[in-house]
Biotite code that builds the C-alpha atoms (Angstrom):
import biotite.structure as struc

atoms = struc.array([
    struc.Atom([-3.358, 24.896, 6.301], chain_id="A", res_id=1, res_name="UNK", atom_name="CA", element="C"),
    struc.Atom([-4.438, 28.231, 7.589], chain_id="A", res_id=2, res_name="UNK", atom_name="CA", element="C"),
    struc.Atom([-6.018, 29.766, 10.641], chain_id="A", res_id=3, res_name="UNK", atom_name="CA", element="C"),
    struc.Atom([-9.755, 30.206, 10.344], chain_id="A", res_id=4, res_name="UNK", atom_name="CA", element="C"),
    struc.Atom([-10.166, 33.941, 9.686], chain_id="A", res_id=5, res_name="UNK", atom_name="CA", element="C"),
    struc.Atom([-13.746, 34.036, 10.984], chain_id="A", res_id=6, res_name="UNK", atom_name="CA", element="C"),
    struc.Atom([-12.564, 33.207, 14.479], chain_id="A", res_id=7, res_name="UNK", atom_name="CA", element="C"),
    struc.Atom([-9.980, 36.012, 14.614], chain_id="A", res_id=8, res_name="UNK", atom_name="CA", element="C"),
    struc.Atom([-12.701, 38.672, 14.513], chain_id="A", res_id=9, res_name="UNK", atom_name="CA", element="C"),
    struc.Atom([-14.276, 37.421, 17.716], chain_id="A", res_id=10, res_name="UNK", atom_name="CA", element="C"),
    struc.Atom([-13.240, 38.514, 21.178], chain_id="A", res_id=11, res_name="UNK", atom_name="CA", element="C"),
    struc.Atom([-12.841, 35.641, 23.651], chain_id="A", res_id=12, res_name="UNK", atom_name="CA", element="C"),
    struc.Atom([-14.828, 36.041, 26.863], chain_id="A", res_id=13, res_name="UNK", atom_name="CA", element="C"),
    struc.Atom([-12.923, 33.377, 28.775], chain_id="A", res_id=14, res_name="UNK", atom_name="CA", element="C"),
    struc.Atom([-9.647, 31.474, 28.768], chain_id="A", res_id=15, res_name="UNK", atom_name="CA", element="C"),
    struc.Atom([-11.480, 28.362, 27.498], chain_id="A", res_id=16, res_name="UNK", atom_name="CA", element="C"),
    struc.Atom([-12.905, 30.246, 24.512], chain_id="A", res_id=17, res_name="UNK", atom_name="CA", element="C"),
    struc.Atom([-9.465, 31.706, 23.817], chain_id="A", res_id=18, res_name="UNK", atom_name="CA", element="C"),
    struc.Atom([-7.947, 28.207, 23.732], chain_id="A", res_id=19, res_name="UNK", atom_name="CA", element="C"),
    struc.Atom([-10.712, 27.008, 21.410], chain_id="A", res_id=20, res_name="UNK", atom_name="CA", element="C"),
    struc.Atom([-10.025, 29.922, 19.060], chain_id="A", res_id=21, res_name="UNK", atom_name="CA", element="C"),
    struc.Atom([-6.312, 29.120, 18.949], chain_id="A", res_id=22, res_name="UNK", atom_name="CA", element="C"),
    struc.Atom([-7.094, 25.544, 17.947], chain_id="A", res_id=23, res_name="UNK", atom_name="CA", element="C"),
    struc.Atom([-9.607, 26.280, 15.195], chain_id="A", res_id=24, res_name="UNK", atom_name="CA", element="C"),
    struc.Atom([-7.808, 25.625, 11.927], chain_id="A", res_id=25, res_name="UNK", atom_name="CA", element="C"),
    struc.Atom([-8.909, 24.752, 8.443], chain_id="A", res_id=26, res_name="UNK", atom_name="CA", element="C"),
    struc.Atom([-7.050, 22.320, 6.236], chain_id="A", res_id=27, res_name="UNK", atom_name="CA", element="C"),
    struc.Atom([-8.329, 20.964, 2.962], chain_id="A", res_id=28, res_name="UNK", atom_name="CA", element="C"),
    struc.Atom([-7.023, 17.554, 1.953], chain_id="A", res_id=29, res_name="UNK", atom_name="CA", element="C"),
    struc.Atom([-7.362, 17.143, -1.779], chain_id="A", res_id=30, res_name="UNK", atom_name="CA", element="C"),
    struc.Atom([-5.247, 15.975, -4.679], chain_id="A", res_id=31, res_name="UNK", atom_name="CA", element="C"),
    struc.Atom([-2.934, 18.983, -4.422], chain_id="A", res_id=32, res_name="UNK", atom_name="CA", element="C"),
    struc.Atom([-2.568, 19.028, -0.645], chain_id="A", res_id=33, res_name="UNK", atom_name="CA", element="C"),
    struc.Atom([0.537, 17.939, 1.233], chain_id="A", res_id=34, res_name="UNK", atom_name="CA", element="C"),
    struc.Atom([-1.143, 15.912, 3.975], chain_id="A", res_id=35, res_name="UNK", atom_name="CA", element="C"),
    struc.Atom([2.184, 14.990, 5.579], chain_id="A", res_id=36, res_name="UNK", atom_name="CA", element="C"),
    struc.Atom([3.167, 18.631, 5.960], chain_id="A", res_id=37, res_name="UNK", atom_name="CA", element="C"),
    struc.Atom([-0.244, 19.496, 7.404], chain_id="A", res_id=38, res_name="UNK", atom_name="CA", element="C"),
    struc.Atom([0.024, 16.702, 9.977], chain_id="A", res_id=39, res_name="UNK", atom_name="CA", element="C"),
    struc.Atom([3.559, 17.782, 10.871], chain_id="A", res_id=40, res_name="UNK", atom_name="CA", element="C"),
    struc.Atom([2.327, 21.343, 11.475], chain_id="A", res_id=41, res_name="UNK", atom_name="CA", element="C"),
    struc.Atom([-0.354, 20.007, 13.829], chain_id="A", res_id=42, res_name="UNK", atom_name="CA", element="C"),
    struc.Atom([2.213, 17.917, 15.724], chain_id="A", res_id=43, res_name="UNK", atom_name="CA", element="C"),
    struc.Atom([4.602, 20.837, 16.086], chain_id="A", res_id=44, res_name="UNK", atom_name="CA", element="C"),
    struc.Atom([1.853, 23.230, 17.200], chain_id="A", res_id=45, res_name="UNK", atom_name="CA", element="C"),
    struc.Atom([0.951, 20.684, 19.874], chain_id="A", res_id=46, res_name="UNK", atom_name="CA", element="C"),
    struc.Atom([4.656, 20.667, 20.878], chain_id="A", res_id=47, res_name="UNK", atom_name="CA", element="C"),
    struc.Atom([4.907, 16.898, 20.487], chain_id="A", res_id=48, res_name="UNK", atom_name="CA", element="C"),
    struc.Atom([7.939, 14.932, 19.373], chain_id="A", res_id=49, res_name="UNK", atom_name="CA", element="C"),
    struc.Atom([7.619, 12.252, 16.722], chain_id="A", res_id=50, res_name="UNK", atom_name="CA", element="C"),
    struc.Atom([8.426, 9.699, 19.423], chain_id="A", res_id=51, res_name="UNK", atom_name="CA", element="C"),
    struc.Atom([5.693, 10.927, 21.782], chain_id="A", res_id=52, res_name="UNK", atom_name="CA", element="C"),
    struc.Atom([3.064, 11.019, 19.045], chain_id="A", res_id=53, res_name="UNK", atom_name="CA", element="C"),
    struc.Atom([4.179, 7.609, 17.774], chain_id="A", res_id=54, res_name="UNK", atom_name="CA", element="C"),
    struc.Atom([3.794, 6.048, 21.233], chain_id="A", res_id=55, res_name="UNK", atom_name="CA", element="C"),
    struc.Atom([0.228, 7.313, 21.468], chain_id="A", res_id=56, res_name="UNK", atom_name="CA", element="C"),
    struc.Atom([-0.631, 6.152, 17.958], chain_id="A", res_id=57, res_name="UNK", atom_name="CA", element="C"),
    struc.Atom([1.198, 2.843, 18.565], chain_id="A", res_id=58, res_name="UNK", atom_name="CA", element="C"),
    struc.Atom([3.664, 3.341, 15.725], chain_id="A", res_id=59, res_name="UNK", atom_name="CA", element="C"),
    struc.Atom([7.383, 4.085, 15.655], chain_id="A", res_id=60, res_name="UNK", atom_name="CA", element="C"),
    struc.Atom([8.828, 7.574, 15.393], chain_id="A", res_id=61, res_name="UNK", atom_name="CA", element="C"),
    struc.Atom([10.168, 6.451, 12.006], chain_id="A", res_id=62, res_name="UNK", atom_name="CA", element="C"),
    struc.Atom([6.594, 5.764, 10.854], chain_id="A", res_id=63, res_name="UNK", atom_name="CA", element="C"),
    struc.Atom([5.589, 9.278, 11.957], chain_id="A", res_id=64, res_name="UNK", atom_name="CA", element="C"),
    struc.Atom([8.514, 10.666, 9.969], chain_id="A", res_id=65, res_name="UNK", atom_name="CA", element="C"),
    struc.Atom([7.503, 8.640, 6.907], chain_id="A", res_id=66, res_name="UNK", atom_name="CA", element="C"),
    struc.Atom([3.925, 9.943, 7.118], chain_id="A", res_id=67, res_name="UNK", atom_name="CA", element="C"),
    struc.Atom([5.095, 13.549, 7.473], chain_id="A", res_id=68, res_name="UNK", atom_name="CA", element="C"),
    struc.Atom([7.348, 13.162, 4.428], chain_id="A", res_id=69, res_name="UNK", atom_name="CA", element="C"),
    struc.Atom([4.566, 11.452, 2.419], chain_id="A", res_id=70, res_name="UNK", atom_name="CA", element="C"),
    struc.Atom([6.680, 8.305, 2.081], chain_id="A", res_id=71, res_name="UNK", atom_name="CA", element="C"),
    struc.Atom([3.861, 6.200, 3.576], chain_id="A", res_id=72, res_name="UNK", atom_name="CA", element="C"),
    struc.Atom([0.177, 6.443, 2.821], chain_id="A", res_id=73, res_name="UNK", atom_name="CA", element="C"),
    struc.Atom([-1.923, 7.165, 5.866], chain_id="A", res_id=74, res_name="UNK", atom_name="CA", element="C"),
    struc.Atom([-5.429, 5.903, 6.687], chain_id="A", res_id=75, res_name="UNK", atom_name="CA", element="C"),
    struc.Atom([-8.254, 8.213, 7.688], chain_id="A", res_id=76, res_name="UNK", atom_name="CA", element="C"),
    struc.Atom([-8.307, 6.573, 11.112], chain_id="A", res_id=77, res_name="UNK", atom_name="CA", element="C"),
    struc.Atom([-4.653, 7.471, 11.695], chain_id="A", res_id=78, res_name="UNK", atom_name="CA", element="C"),
    struc.Atom([-5.313, 11.033, 10.480], chain_id="A", res_id=79, res_name="UNK", atom_name="CA", element="C"),
    struc.Atom([-8.253, 11.390, 12.885], chain_id="A", res_id=80, res_name="UNK", atom_name="CA", element="C"),
    struc.Atom([-6.313, 9.864, 15.809], chain_id="A", res_id=81, res_name="UNK", atom_name="CA", element="C"),
    struc.Atom([-3.361, 12.169, 15.029], chain_id="A", res_id=82, res_name="UNK", atom_name="CA", element="C"),
    struc.Atom([-5.609, 15.249, 14.958], chain_id="A", res_id=83, res_name="UNK", atom_name="CA", element="C"),
    struc.Atom([-7.320, 14.342, 18.235], chain_id="A", res_id=84, res_name="UNK", atom_name="CA", element="C"),
    struc.Atom([-4.092, 13.515, 20.076], chain_id="A", res_id=85, res_name="UNK", atom_name="CA", element="C"),
    struc.Atom([-2.699, 16.902, 19.033], chain_id="A", res_id=86, res_name="UNK", atom_name="CA", element="C"),
    struc.Atom([-5.675, 18.523, 20.775], chain_id="A", res_id=87, res_name="UNK", atom_name="CA", element="C"),
    struc.Atom([-7.789, 19.356, 17.748], chain_id="A", res_id=88, res_name="UNK", atom_name="CA", element="C"),
    struc.Atom([-11.122, 18.142, 16.459], chain_id="A", res_id=89, res_name="UNK", atom_name="CA", element="C"),
    struc.Atom([-11.971, 17.213, 12.906], chain_id="A", res_id=90, res_name="UNK", atom_name="CA", element="C"),
    struc.Atom([-14.982, 17.910, 10.749], chain_id="A", res_id=91, res_name="UNK", atom_name="CA", element="C"),
    struc.Atom([-15.036, 15.918, 7.542], chain_id="A", res_id=92, res_name="UNK", atom_name="CA", element="C"),
    struc.Atom([-16.872, 17.347, 4.558], chain_id="A", res_id=93, res_name="UNK", atom_name="CA", element="C"),
    struc.Atom([-16.867, 15.147, 1.472], chain_id="A", res_id=94, res_name="UNK", atom_name="CA", element="C"),
    struc.Atom([-17.780, 16.795, -1.806], chain_id="A", res_id=95, res_name="UNK", atom_name="CA", element="C"),
    struc.Atom([-18.292, 15.420, -5.270], chain_id="A", res_id=96, res_name="UNK", atom_name="CA", element="C"),
    struc.Atom([-15.345, 15.868, -7.608], chain_id="A", res_id=97, res_name="UNK", atom_name="CA", element="C"),
    struc.Atom([-15.419, 18.494, -10.323], chain_id="A", res_id=98, res_name="UNK", atom_name="CA", element="C"),
    struc.Atom([-17.254, 17.260, -13.407], chain_id="A", res_id=99, res_name="UNK", atom_name="CA", element="C"),
    struc.Atom([-15.017, 16.050, -16.204], chain_id="A", res_id=100, res_name="UNK", atom_name="CA", element="C"),
    struc.Atom([-15.796, 17.414, -19.683], chain_id="A", res_id=101, res_name="UNK", atom_name="CA", element="C"),
])
C-alpha cells in the first residue's frame, strides 16, 4: 500500500485537486498481500472507528476487526463498499496469473 508517486510530481491548482491527490493510492491485492492491513490503513486514514465503519457496512465492529486481522474472508463487494465509504475510489485490474512451468 503506497502513495502513487506519479501524483506527487504534480502541483495542485485547487483545493479539490489537492484532496484528490491525497486520496490517490495504489494497493495490489495478490497472494502475498495483507488485505486486512490495507483495509485498516484506509479506515485509519479516513479517521473512522471500527464501529462507525461497521454501522455503514451493516456489520459489527467485531466483524471489522476480524477482517482487518485476516480472521474472516472478505467479499469483493465488502472491499469496494469499504473503500468507497472511506472516501476513495477503486479501479480493478485483473491479470492472468504467471505461467506455471
